[in-house]
C-alpha positions as CSV (number, residue, x, y, z in Angstrom):
1,M,140.2,-30.8,-53.1
2,V,142.1,-27.6,-53.4
3,G,145.3,-28.2,-51.5
4,G,146.3,-24.6,-50.9
5,T,149.7,-25.0,-49.4
6,E,150.6,-28.5,-50.6
7,W,152.5,-29.4,-53.8
8,V,150.3,-30.5,-56.6
9,P,151.9,-33.6,-58.4
10,D,150.1,-33.1,-61.7
11,P,148.8,-29.5,-62.2
12,D,146.6,-30.5,-65.1
13,R,144.7,-33.0,-62.9
14,R,144.5,-31.2,-59.6
15,F,140.7,-30.8,-59.5
16,H,138.0,-33.5,-59.2
17,S,134.4,-32.5,-60.1
18,V,131.2,-34.4,-60.2
19,E,128.1,-33.0,-61.9
20,F,124.5,-33.8,-60.6
21,S,121.5,-32.9,-62.7
22,E,118.3,-34.2,-61.3
23,S,115.5,-33.3,-59.0
24,L,116.5,-32.0,-55.6
25,I,114.7,-34.7,-53.7
26,T,116.8,-37.5,-55.3
27,M,120.0,-35.5,-55.6
28,M,120.4,-34.5,-52.0
29,P,121.2,-38.0,-50.6
30,R,123.5,-38.8,-53.5
31,L,125.3,-35.5,-53.2
32,L,125.7,-35.8,-49.4
33,N,127.1,-39.3,-49.9
34,C,129.5,-38.1,-52.6
35,V,130.8,-35.2,-50.4
36,M,131.1,-37.4,-47.3
37,Q,133.2,-40.0,-49.1
38,D,135.7,-37.2,-49.8
39,I,136.0,-36.0,-46.2
40,P,139.0,-37.2,-44.3
41,L,138.3,-39.6,-41.4
42,G,139.6,-39.8,-37.9
43,F,138.8,-42.7,-35.7
44,S,138.2,-43.8,-32.1
45,L,138.5,-47.1,-30.4
46,D,135.8,-48.4,-28.1
47,E,137.5,-49.3,-24.8
48,K,135.4,-52.4,-24.2
49,T,135.2,-54.0,-27.7
50,M,138.4,-52.4,-29.2
51,R,136.5,-51.8,-32.4
52,R,137.4,-48.9,-34.6
53,K,134.8,-46.3,-35.3
54,D,135.5,-43.9,-38.2
55,I,134.6,-40.3,-37.6
56,P,134.5,-37.7,-40.4
57,L,136.5,-34.6,-39.6
58,I,133.4,-32.5,-40.6
59,P,130.1,-33.9,-39.1
60,C,127.6,-35.2,-41.6
61,A,124.9,-33.0,-40.2
62,A,127.0,-29.9,-40.9
63,V,127.6,-31.0,-44.5
64,R,124.0,-31.8,-45.0
65,E,122.9,-28.4,-43.7
66,G,125.5,-26.6,-45.9
67,I,124.2,-28.5,-49.0
68,A,120.6,-27.8,-48.1
69,N,121.2,-24.1,-47.6
70,A,123.3,-23.8,-50.8
71,L,120.6,-25.5,-52.9
72,M,117.5,-24.0,-51.3
73,H,118.6,-20.4,-51.0
74,R,120.2,-20.0,-54.4
75,D,118.9,-17.8,-57.2
76,Y,117.4,-20.2,-59.7
77,F,116.9,-17.3,-62.2
78,V,120.7,-17.3,-62.7
79,K,122.1,-20.1,-64.9
80,S,125.1,-21.0,-62.9
81,P,126.0,-24.2,-60.9
82,T,126.1,-24.5,-57.2
83,Q,129.6,-25.5,-56.2
84,I,131.0,-27.4,-53.2
85,I,134.7,-26.9,-52.9
86,R,136.8,-28.9,-50.5
87,Y,140.0,-27.1,-49.4
88,A,142.6,-28.7,-47.2
89,N,141.0,-27.1,-44.1
90,R,137.3,-26.4,-45.0
91,L,134.4,-26.8,-47.3
92,E,133.0,-23.9,-49.2
93,F,129.5,-23.8,-50.7
94,R,129.0,-21.4,-53.5
95,N,125.7,-20.7,-55.3
96,A,124.5,-18.4,-58.0
97,G,123.5,-14.8,-57.4
98,S,121.7,-13.6,-54.3
99,S,119.2,-15.7,-52.4
100,S,115.7,-15.9,-54.0
101,L,114.4,-15.1,-50.5
102,I,116.3,-11.8,-50.5
103,R,115.1,-11.1,-54.0
104,A,111.5,-11.7,-52.9
105,M,112.0,-9.4,-49.9
106,L,113.5,-6.6,-52.1
107,I,110.6,-6.9,-54.6
108,G,108.1,-6.9,-51.8
109,S,109.6,-3.8,-50.2
110,L,109.7,-2.0,-53.5
111,N,106.0,-2.8,-54.1
112,S,105.0,-1.6,-50.6
113,N,106.7,1.8,-51.2
114,K,104.5,2.7,-54.1
């Protein structure tokens, strides 16, 4: 987490990183689980049972979509990691270069102009 406006008790240990290096099909669920474990939780109480239900502040479906987009639309010709950075108030997904889809469209448009 990058705190932004909060005091960092130990500046040398303010970042936490996890590296995944495996096939996308096996990495996606593990990565989603890792990110969701780091998301702050709110809760609600069921009126009838009085049972607590934990609710992540960022919905799991939104995080899953962000991860999928960051991994699927990155440029795999660029040797740089995809990053997920949790700030105090948001998640940022950063990937290398421009999207391979955009690259393919640019190459296609260049070839069609000849």
